[in-house]
C-alpha positions in Angstrom: 89.8 82.5 125.9 93.4 83.3 126.3 92.7 86.3 128.6 95.4 85.3 131.1 98.1 84.8 128.5 97.2 88.0 126.6 97.1 90.0 129.9 100.6 88.7 130.6 101.8 89.6 127.1 100.3 93.1 127.3 102.0 93.7 130.7 105.4 92.6 129.2 104.9 94.9 126.2 104.0 97.8 128.3 107.0 97.3 130.5 109.2 97.0 127.5 107.8 100.2 126.0 108.4 101.9 129.3 112.0 100.8 129.3 112.4 102.0 125.7 111.0 105.4 126.7 113.6 105.8 129.4 116.3 104.6 127.1 115.5 107.1 124.4 113.9 110.2 126.0 116.1 112.3 123.8 115.0 112.5 120.1 117.3 111.1 117.4 117.2 112.8 114.0 118.6 111.0 110.9 119.4 113.6 108.4 120.3 113.6 104.7 119.3 110.0 103.7 117.1 108.9 100.8 114.0 107.8 102.7 111.4 105.3 101.4 108.4 105.7 103.7 106.7 103.1 101.4 103.2 104.5 101.9 104.4 107.8 100.4 106.8 109.0 97.8 110.6 108.7 98.3 112.2 111.6 100.1 115.5 112.9 98.8 117.8 114.3 101.6 115.1 113.4 104.1 114.8 113.6 107.8 113.6 110.8 110.2 113.1 111.7 113.8 112.4 109.0 116.4 111.7 109.2 120.1 110.6 106.9 122.8 110.3 104.0 120.4 108.0 105.9 118.0 108.5 107.9 114.8 108.2 111.6 115.7 108.4 112.9 112.2 109.5 112.0 108.7 109.9 114.5 105.9 112.1 116.5 103.6 115.1 118.8 104.5 112.7 121.5 105.8 111.4 119.2 108.6 111.9 120.9 112.0 114.4 119.1 114.2 114.0 119.4 118.0 116.7 121.5 119.6 117.6 118.7 122.0 117.8 116.0 119.3 120.9 113.9 118.7 121.5 114.5 114.9 123.0 111.6 112.9 124.4 112.4 109.5 122.9 109.8 107.1 124.0 111.5 103.9 124.4 108.9 101.1 122.5 106.3 103.0 119.0 104.8 102.3 116.4 104.3 105.0 113.5 101.9 104.6 111.0 100.6 107.2 111.9 97.5 109.1 111.4 94.4 107.0 108.5 92.1 107.9 109.1 88.4 107.2 105.6 86.7 107.0 106.9 83.2 107.1 110.0 82.1 109.0 111.3 79.2 111.2 114.0 81.0 113.1 114.2 80.5 116.8 113.9 76.8 116.8 110.1 76.4 116.5 108.4 73.1 116.7 104.9 72.1 115.7 102.7 69.1 116.1 104.3 65.7 116.5 103.5 62.4 114.7 100.6 61.6 117.0 98.1 63.7 115.0 97.8 65.4 111.6 95.7 68.2 113.0 97.2 70.1 116.0 95.3 73.5 116.4 96.1 73.5 120.2 99.8 73.4 119.7 101.5 76.8 120.4 104.9 77.5 118.8 105.1 80.0 121.6 106.1 77.2 123.9 109.0 76.1 121.8 110.8 79.3 120.4 114.1 80.2 122.1 114.3 84.0 122.6 118.1 83.7 122.9 118.6 82.0 119.6 121.3 83.5 117.4 119.0 83.1 114.4 117.4 86.3 115.5 120.7 88.1 115.0 120.8 86.6 111.5 117.4 88.2 110.8 118.5 91.5 112.1 121.5 91.3 109.8 119.0 91.1 107.0 117.0 94.1 108.1 114.1 92.0 109.5 112.5 93.6 112.5 109.2 91.5 112.7 108.6 87.9 111.8 105.8 85.4 111.7 107.4 82.3 113.3 105.8 79.2 112.0 105.8 75.5 113.1 106.6 73.2 110.2 104.4 72.1 107.3 104.5 68.4 107.9 100.9 68.4 109.2 97.5 69.5 107.9 97.4 71.9 110.9 100.7 72.2 112.7 99.7 74.8 115.3 99.6 78.4 116.3 102.2 80.8 114.9 103.6 83.8 116.8 104.3 87.3 115.5 107.6 88.4 117.0 109.4 91.8 117.1 113.2 91.5 117.2 113.5 93.1 120.6 116.1 91.9 123.0 114.3 89.9 125.7 115.0 87.2 128.2 111.6 85.7 127.6 109.5 85.2 124.5 106.6 87.2 125.9 108.8 90.3 125.6 109.1 89.8 121.9 105.5 89.0 121.1 103.3 91.3 119.0 99.6 91.3 119.9 97.7 92.4 116.8 94.7 94.6 116.4 92.4 91.5 116.6 93.8 90.7 120.0 95.9 87.6 119.2 99.6 87.1 119.0 99.8 84.9 115.9 98.0 82.9 113.2 97.2 79.3 112.5 99.6 77.3 110.3 97.9 74.9 107.9 99.4 72.9 104.9 98.3 70.7 102.1 100.1 68.8 99.3 102.8 66.3 99.8 104.2 67.4 103.1 101.3 66.0 105.1 100.4 63.0 102.9 102.0 60.1 104.8 99.2 57.6 104.9 100.3 56.3 108.3 99.6 57.2 112.0 96.3 58.9 111.1 97.9 61.1 108.5 96.1 61.3 105.1 97.5 59.4 102.0 95.7 61.5 99.4 94.8 65.1 98.7 91.1 64.3 98.9 91.5 62.8 102.4 93.5 65.8 103.5 90.7 68.2 102.6 88.1 65.9 104.2 90.0 65.8 107.5 90.2 69.6 107.5 86.5 69.9 106.9 85.7 67.4 109.7 87.6 69.4 112.2 86.1 72.7 111.1 82.6 71.3 111.3 83.3 70.4 114.9 84.6 73.9 115.6 81.5 75.4 114.1 79.3 73.3 116.4 81.5 74.2 119.4 81.2 77.9 118.5 77.4 77.6 118.2 77.2 76.2 121.7 79.4 79.0 123.0 77.4 81.7 121.3 74.2 80.3 122.6 75.4 80.2 126.2 76.7 83.7 126.0 73.5 85.0 124.4 71.4 83.3 127.2 73.9 84.5 129.8 73.9 80.9 131.1 77.4 79.7 131.9 76.2 76.2 132.6 75.4 75.8 128.9 79.0 76.5 127.9 80.7 73.5 126.2 83.5 71.8 128.1 86.8 73.6 127.5 88.6 72.2 124.5 92.0 73.8 123.6 91.7 72.5 120.0 88.3 74.1 119.5 89.2 77.4 121.3 91.9 78.3 118.8 89.7 77.3 115.8 86.9 79.5 117.2 89.4 82.4 116.9 90.0 81.3 113.3 86.2 81.2 112.6 85.7 84.6 114.2 88.4 86.1 111.9 90.7 87.0 114.8 93.4 84.4 114.0 94.5 84.3 110.4 95.2 81.0 108.7 98.6 80.9 107.1 98.3 78.1 104.5 101.3 76.4 103.0 100.3 75.4 99.4 102.0 75.0 96.1 100.1 73.2 93.3 97.1 74.7 91.5 94.7 72.0 92.8 96.0 72.6 96.3 95.5 76.3 96.0 92.0 75.9 94.8 91.3 73.5 97.7 92.3 76.3 100.2 90.0 78.7 98.5 87.2 76.2 98.7 87.8 75.7 102.4 87.9 79.4 103.0 84.6 79.9 101.2 82.9 77.0 103.1 84.0 78.1 106.6 84.6 81.8 106.1 88.0 82.1 107.7 90.6 84.6 106.7 93.6 83.2 104.9 97.0 84.1 103.5 98.3 81.8 100.8 101.9 81.0 101.3 104.4 79.9 98.7 101.9 79.4 95.8 104.5 78.1 93.4 101.7 77.6 90.7 99.9 80.9 91.4 100.5 81.9 87.8 98.1 79.1 86.8 95.2 80.3 88.9 95.7 84.0 89.2 92.1 84.8 88.4 90.7 82.5 91.1 93.1 84.0 93.7 92.1 87.5 92.7 88.4 86.7 92.7 88.7 85.2 96.2 90.3 88.4 97.5 93.0 86.7 99.4 96.6 87.9 99.8 99.7 85.9 98.9 103.0 85.5 100.7 105.4 84.2 98.1 108.9 82.7 98.1 111.5 83.1 95.4 113.8 80.3 94.6 116.6 80.5 92.1 118.2 77.1 92.2 117.0 73.7 91.2 116.1 71.0 93.7 113.5 71.0 96.5 110.1 69.2 96.2 108.4 68.0 93.1 105.3 70.0 93.8 107.3 73.2 93.4 108.8 72.2 90.1 106.4 74.6 88.2 107.3 77.6 90.3 107.5 80.8 88.3 109.7 83.7 89.3 107.0 85.9 87.6 104.5 85.2 90.4 105.1 88.5 92.1 104.6 90.5 88.9 101.5 88.6 87.8 99.9 88.8 91.2 100.6 92.5 91.3 99.0 92.9 87.9 95.9 91.1 89.1 95.6 93.4 92.1 96.5 90.7 94.7 98.3 91.9 97.8 101.8 90.3 97.8 104.4 89.8 100.5 107.7 88.0 100.1 109.1 85.7 102.8 112.1 83.7 103.6 110.7 80.4 105.0 114.1 80.5 106.7 116.1 78.2 106.4 114.8 77.8 102.8 116.0 81.3 102.1 118.5 82.8 104.5 117.0 85.7 106.5 119.9 87.8 105.4 118.8 87.6 101.8 115.2 88.6 101.9 115.8 91.9 100.0 117.5 89.9 97.3 114.4 87.8 96.9 112.4 91.0 96.3 115.0 92.1 93.8 114.4 88.8 91.9 110.8 89.7 91.6 111.7 93.2 90.3 113.9 91.6 87.7 110.9 89.5 86.5 108.6 92.5 86.1 107.3 93.4 89.6 107.4 97.2 90.2 109.9 98.6 92.6 107.1 100.1 94.7 105.2 96.9 95.1 108.4 95.0 95.8 109.2 97.4 98.7 105.6 97.0 99.9 106.1 93.2 99.7 109.0 93.5 102.2 107.2 95.9 104.5 103.6 97.1 104.7 102.0 94.3 102.7 103.4 91.7 105.1 102.4 93.9 108.1 98.8 94.0 106.9 98.8 90.2 106.5 99.6 89.9 110.2 97.1 92.6 111.2 100.0 94.8 112.3 99.8 97.5 109.6 98.6 100.2 111.9 101.9 100.0 113.8 104.7 98.7 111.5 105.5 98.4 107.8 105.9 102.0 106.9 107.7 105.2 108.1 104.9 107.4 109.3 104.4 109.6 112.4 103.3 107.7 115.4 104.3 104.2 114.1 106.9 102.0 115.8 110.5 103.3 115.1 111.5 100.2 113.2 113.8 101.0 110.3 116.8 99.9 108.4 119.8 102.0 107.2 121.2 100.7 104.0 124.4 101.6 102.1 122.6 101.9 98.8 119.6 100.8 96.7 117.5 98.1 98.4 117.5 96.0 95.3 121.2 96.1 94.5 123.4 93.1 95.2 126.1 95.5 96.4 124.0 97.0 99.1 124.6 96.1 102.8 122.4 96.5 105.8 124.3 98.9 107.8 122.0 99.3 110.9 118.7 97.8 112.0 116.6 99.6 114.6 113.7 98.2 116.5 111.4 100.6 118.4 114.1 103.3 118.4 116.9 101.1 119.7 119.8 100.0 117.5 119.8 96.2 117.4 122.3 95.6 114.6 125.3 97.6 113.5 127.6 96.3 110.8 130.5 98.4 112.0 130.7 96.3 115.1 132.8 93.2 114.3 130.6 90.8 116.4 127.5 92.0 114.5 129.2 91.8 111.2 129.9 88.2 111.9 126.2 87.5 111.6 126.1 89.2 108.2 129.0 87.5 106.6 129.8 84.4 108.6 128.9 80.8 107.8 126.1 78.8 109.4 128.4 77.9 112.3 128.0 81.4 113.8 124.4 80.7 114.5 125.2 77.9 116.9 126.0 78.7 120.6 129.5 77.3 120.2 130.2 79.2 117.0 129.0 82.5 118.5 131.2 82.1 121.5 134.2 81.4 119.3 133.4 84.6 117.3 133.1 86.6 120.4 136.6 85.6 121.4 138.2 86.8 118.1 139.2 90.2 116.9 138.2 90.2 113.2 139.7 92.3 110.5 137.1 92.5 107.7 137.4 93.4 104.1 134.6 94.6 101.8 136.4 93.6 98.7 134.4 91.5 96.3 
């Protein structure tokens, strides 16, 4: 249904890959680091070789390095896969407006600014891929986009088309955010769920008409084009994943009920009260993308949040990712969020997965990103130390074999240590005009 858009996206991606190939024909070998492939055991004094935007090899000190490779001494450093943020609002996204509580036709693609300095903030935190969401003030606020932190003059050059052939998910929400009781918005939880059901019932009927026309090879029987229904058909077919903002146990159970009724794929986001309904989540076989908060405040429905959610979900066998919901958690501090889960009992291995491969799989991108394996995208982060130490810095962030962030460059370091002003166009310009002298004293 979005053939023209997807064709344009694919052309942009192919052109970008071609450019990357020309920019990095010569292999680069990073030698001597402690490497965490994530899908395999840690490698002491490892070697990572990248070329033409892909990982050429990853292994121990005996790994053969091409004779023409540029060798980078990474002794004493730690290399992990590029971090995947499964829930972010960087780039200035917008969703549905106050005219409707349900907006499946709205594309955040049409709102995100590819030149936003907030992408530099994400790179400073080691984030290489993000699921950019519209807000949660609607039952359905629109289509998300999966973005790679490439440098691009247009948003298409940053898009990631997943293995299902779509470039994002569908953002839904329940609980207090969307309960306004005015302008067609629900005033209760029961009405919220009823409105969701009503729209999905229409989508099911629309899909039946489409399927029938296709089966009969009779284009005259196709239903009139409806942008709202088209995106929901992708949801019903399992190609577009629902990313569902939900906190309280009754809201979580409502999401699981809707999933069962309509058969869509879903990732539960936030799930502050996951610890109360662990068994139901595990039985439903749905993954969770959690957020860690460590300060009072926020919304009442998150008051029973438990920092043990990650550990408890891991114990129950539920796939877990950890996200920022930036600006709720600053993109620079996503590794710290994972460290908080480790402190509360989550294993280091699963916490690393929660930052990388688990999130990649939740976006249907696990075949290309999320781990350091031969043939995958050369997205990786060079750290000064342990990923879960408060003293560790992101030293470099690489996207498809190109260095996109380097802390040794003053203008880049600004985005790691500067205040929020540096993320405004005016602040960034001021910083570009200054010659900083930085201190790493604590």
